[in-house]
C-alpha positions in Angstrom: -0.2 -16.4 44.3 3.1 -18.4 44.2 1.3 -21.2 42.5 0.1 -18.9 39.7 3.7 -17.5 39.2 5.0 -21.1 39.0 2.3 -22.0 36.5 3.1 -19.0 34.3 6.8 -19.8 34.4 6.1 -23.4 33.4 3.9 -22.3 30.5 6.5 -19.8 29.4 9.2 -22.5 29.5 7.0 -24.9 27.5 6.3 -22.2 25.0 10.0 -21.4 24.7 10.8 -25.1 24.1 8.0 -25.3 21.5 9.2 -22.2 19.7 12.8 -23.6 19.6 11.6 -27.0 18.3 9.3 -25.3 15.7 12.2 -23.3 14.4 14.3 -26.5 14.1 11.5 -28.2 12.2 11.1 -25.3 9.8 14.9 -25.1 9.2 14.9 -28.8 8.5 12.0 -28.5 6.1 13.4 -25.5 4.2 16.8 -27.3 3.8 15.0 -29.9 1.7 15.1 -28.8 -1.9 11.8 -30.4 -2.8 10.0 -28.6 0.0 11.6 -25.3 -0.9 10.6 -25.7 -4.6 7.0 -26.6 -3.6 6.8 -23.6 -1.3 8.2 -21.4 -4.1 5.6 -22.7 -6.6 2.8 -22.1 -4.0 3.9 -18.6 -3.5 3.9 -17.9 -7.3 0.4 -19.4 -7.6 -0.7 -17.2 -4.7 0.6 -14.1 -6.4 -1.1 -15.1 -9.7 -4.4 -15.7 -7.9 -4.1 -12.4 -6.1 -3.6 -10.6 -9.4 -6.5 -12.3 -10.9 -8.7 -11.5 -7.9 -7.7 -7.9 -8.0 -8.6 -7.7 -11.7 -12.0 -9.3 -11.1 -12.8 -7.1 -8.1 -11.9 -4.0 -10.3 -14.2 -5.3 -13.0 -17.0 -5.9 -10.6 -16.6 -2.4 -9.1 -16.6 -0.9 -12.6 -19.8 -2.8 -13.4 -21.6 -1.2 -10.5 -20.0 2.1 -11.3 -17.8 2.2 -8.1 -14.2 3.6 -8.1 -11.3 1.3 -7.3 -8.3 2.1 -5.2 -6.4 2.7 -8.4 -9.0 5.2 -9.5 -8.6 7.0 -6.1 -4.8 7.0 -6.5 -5.1 8.5 -10.0 -7.4 11.2 -8.7 -5.1 12.0 -5.8 -2.2 12.4 -8.2 -4.2 14.7 -10.4 -5.3 16.8 -7.4 -1.7 17.2 -6.2 -0.7 18.2 -9.7 -3.5 20.8 -9.9 -2.6 22.1 -6.4 1.0 22.6 -7.5 -0.1 24.4 -10.6 -2.4 26.6 -8.5 0.4 27.4 -6.1 2.6 28.5 -9.0 -0.2 30.6 -10.5 -0.8 32.2 -7.1 2.9 33.1 -6.8 2.8 34.7 -10.2 -0.3 36.6 -9.4 1.2 37.9 -6.2 4.4 39.0 -7.9 2.3 40.8 -10.5 0.3 42.5 -7.7 3.1 45.1 -7.2 3.3 45.9 -10.9 0.8 48.1 -12.7 -2.0 46.2 -14.4 -1.9 46.2 -18.2 -4.4 48.5 -19.9 -6.9 46.8 -22.2 -6.4 47.7 -25.9 -8.8 50.4 -27.2 -11.2 49.3 -29.9 -10.5 50.8 -33.3 -13.4 52.8 -34.8 
């Protein structure tokens, strides 16, 4: 049992040293302007590719007549709006419930 604890401690120490060294290497790389610019360009390309992929997925879903996440979000927004309107209407109906109902106009003969 003691051997296992020693092994675990040794592994943890090695991992700790590895994490420290990794952080040092990353800091050194990021301090290099050329590396930072390259990483920035890669991130911009990634964002552009993601936008293009999202657009193509939405197009593919529309071709097979399937809703996108944006479609669901729009529907949720519309449902919330309708629910608010319904709540307001119900409040008005309840407030009218205590007042006498208006009489329908009599048809002229």
